[in-house]
C-alpha positions, 0 to 999 in steps of 0.5 A: 313857231317855238314858244317853249322858253329855256330859263336858267336858274341857280341854287343860290337864288332858289328862294325867289322867283328868277331866271336868266332866260336864253334866246330860246322860245322867242318870236323874233327871226333872222338875226334876232332869231329867238327871244330878243327883248331889246327895245333898242335893237333894230328888231320888229317892236311887236316882236320884242313886245311878244317876247317881253310878254312871255317873259312876264308870263314866265315870271308870274306877273302881268305885262306891266310888271317887268321893270327895266331901264335905259342901260348906259354902262353907268353905276346909277341905280334906281330904286323902285317903290311904286308900281306906277313908276315901271313905265317911266323908269324904262326911259331913265339912264341907269344900270341897276334897279332894286325894290321891295315890292312883291309882284314886280319883276326887275329885269337887265338886258346883256349880250356879253355884259354881266346880267347880275341878280341879287336878293335878300329873301328874308328882308324881301329885298331884290336887285338886278344890274347891268354890269358890263366892264365900264359899269363894273369898274365904275361901281354899279355892283357896289351901288346896287348893293348900297341901294338894297342895303338902304331898303333894309337888306343885310344878307345878300346873295347874288348870281352872275348869269350868262356873260362873255368868258376870259377865253373869248375876251381879247382886249388891248393894252389900253383897256388893261391900263385903265383897270390898272390905274384903278388898282394894280392888283387888278392884273390878276383878271388879265391873262396873256392871249394866243395873240399876244393880247390880254384876255379879260375875266369879266366874271372873275371881276364881277365876282371879286367886287361882289365878295369884296362887297360882302355878297355871297355869290357865284357865276352860272359859268355860261359864256354868251360868245361860245354857245351861239344857239342858247346866247346873243353876244355883241362881240360875236355878231361884230366878229361875224360883220352883223348889223345888229345882235339880240339881247337877252333878259334876266329877271327876278321877282318876290 
């Protein structure tokens, strides 16, 4: 069984332990082959536990130090101020987590949505958020930044990890209208597609929101949809008629 994890990092966050984990090196099989870390998937729970333990080990923390929340495509953010709260917040509905605690890894799960890892290394504050189109439009990125600032962060850097790229993200006219109703300038994140339908630039939108919030930021430029050997993808699984899909994990620690 392959156990070597593939962990993508980015120079903007080199001051801190962080990683966008691919699906390689996990214990799951079948549809979930590899490092599926989604507790809410239909994968075997013991395999998911093994995978999450491998992530915790790679991040240099104990099994009880991996902090996640119950993601619901919201703009809600949890501030973790006590290590003892990690088990409880796993059932809290939110899409962002921030902390100033050392020895804890903040993690988000994705399968096309944007995983955003944020840090002010000098202030000792980190954050992670799950920013799909709903959450990003609702303001989860800005809410995460504001929660970090409340902990003393002043110079935040952020990286958007593997996410679905514009060339793979065909949407409907009503989807585009929801964005344009919010701000007509959002037209710049849509282009015409080969089937005459709009193509949405999710990471471009995420970067624009981060930079408008004063955050130095980059995208890793990995597309989840187009690289099945490395990434899980909800949209690809749907197109292939699969019953479920794995979840990638991205984590950051002080």
